[in-house]
C-alpha positions as CSV (number, residue, x, y, z in Angstrom):
1,X,-21.2,24.4,-3.9
2,X,-17.6,25.4,-4.1
3,X,-16.9,24.0,-0.6
4,X,-18.5,20.7,-1.5
5,X,-16.1,20.4,-4.5
6,X,-13.1,21.2,-2.3
7,X,-14.3,18.6,0.2
8,X,-14.7,16.0,-2.5
9,X,-11.1,16.7,-3.8
10,X,-9.7,16.5,-0.3
11,X,-11.5,13.2,0.5
12,X,-10.5,11.7,-2.9
13,X,-6.8,12.4,-2.4
14,X,-6.9,11.3,1.2
15,X,-8.4,8.0,0.3
16,X,-6.0,7.6,-2.7
17,X,-3.0,8.2,-0.4
18,X,-4.4,5.8,2.2
19,X,-4.9,3.0,-0.2
20,X,-1.5,3.5,-2.0
21,X,0.7,4.2,1.0
22,X,-0.8,2.2,3.9
23,X,-0.2,-1.3,2.5
24,X,3.5,-0.4,1.7
25,X,4.0,1.1,5.2
26,X,2.3,-1.9,6.8
27,X,4.6,-4.3,4.9
28,X,7.7,-2.3,5.8
29,X,6.9,-1.7,9.4
30,X,5.7,-5.2,10.3
31,X,8.4,-7.5,8.9
32,X,7.7,-11.2,9.0
33,X,10.3,-13.0,11.2
34,X,10.9,-16.6,12.3
35,X,11.6,-17.8,15.8
36,X,15.3,-16.9,15.6
37,X,14.5,-13.3,14.4
38,X,15.5,-13.8,10.8
39,X,13.4,-12.0,8.2
40,X,11.2,-14.2,6.1
41,X,11.2,-13.2,2.4
42,X,7.8,-13.3,0.8
43,X,7.5,-13.2,-3.0
44,X,5.2,-10.4,-4.2
45,X,2.0,-11.5,-6.0
46,X,-0.4,-9.8,-8.2
47,X,0.4,-6.9,-10.4
48,X,4.2,-7.1,-10.4
49,X,4.1,-10.7,-11.5
50,X,1.6,-9.7,-14.3
51,X,3.9,-6.9,-15.4
52,X,6.9,-9.2,-15.7
53,X,5.0,-11.6,-18.0
54,X,4.2,-8.8,-20.5
């Protein structure tokens, strides 16, 4: 039973890390560029916009 609890904790933190870090890493490593190679700025949507309104 102890091993099952340890496995659950490891899986939980692995999934938490994946869902929090992967989108940021994907965004940073795959910049959007136009035909001339200039970076395209994209406005963030979702939670940051909601936080600014409060």
